[in-house]
Residue, then its C-alpha position, 0 to 999 in steps of 0.5 A: m594010881d588012885l586019886t586020893l589025898k594020900s596018893a597025892f603025897l606018895t612017891g609017885g604023886m610027888v614026882g608028878h607034882l615036881s614035874y609041874v613045879l618045874l614047869v611053873l618055875s620055868m614060866v618065871m624065867r626071864r632068859m629063854s635058855l633057862l626057861r627051856m632048860l627047866v622045861i626039859a627038866s620038867a619033861f624028863v620028870a614027867i617021862t619018869y612019872d608017865w612011864f613008871w607010875l601011870k604006864d602011859p605011852v602017849g604021855v611019854f611020847w608027848e613029853t619026849l617030843l617036848v624035850l626034843v623040840n626044846i633041845v633043838q631050840l637051845s642048839i639054834t640059839 
C-alpha cells in the first residue's frame, strides 16, 4: 500500500485507522475488562489489516499474541 492521503481514506487505510482508534479508546476505560476487550477488538482488526492489506506475517504474529495474552488475562480475573 502506498502512503498517500488518498490511500489513508481507502478501505484498507480506514481499517488500519479503526485498529488504532479502538486501541486509543481502550486507554480511556476505567475497568480493566473493558480495556482488554477493546484491545482484543483492536488486535483482531489489526490482524485483518496486516493479513489482507499489508501481507505482513510478523504483524499478524504479534497481534495474535496480543489477543492470546489478553484472553488469558480476562480468563484469570
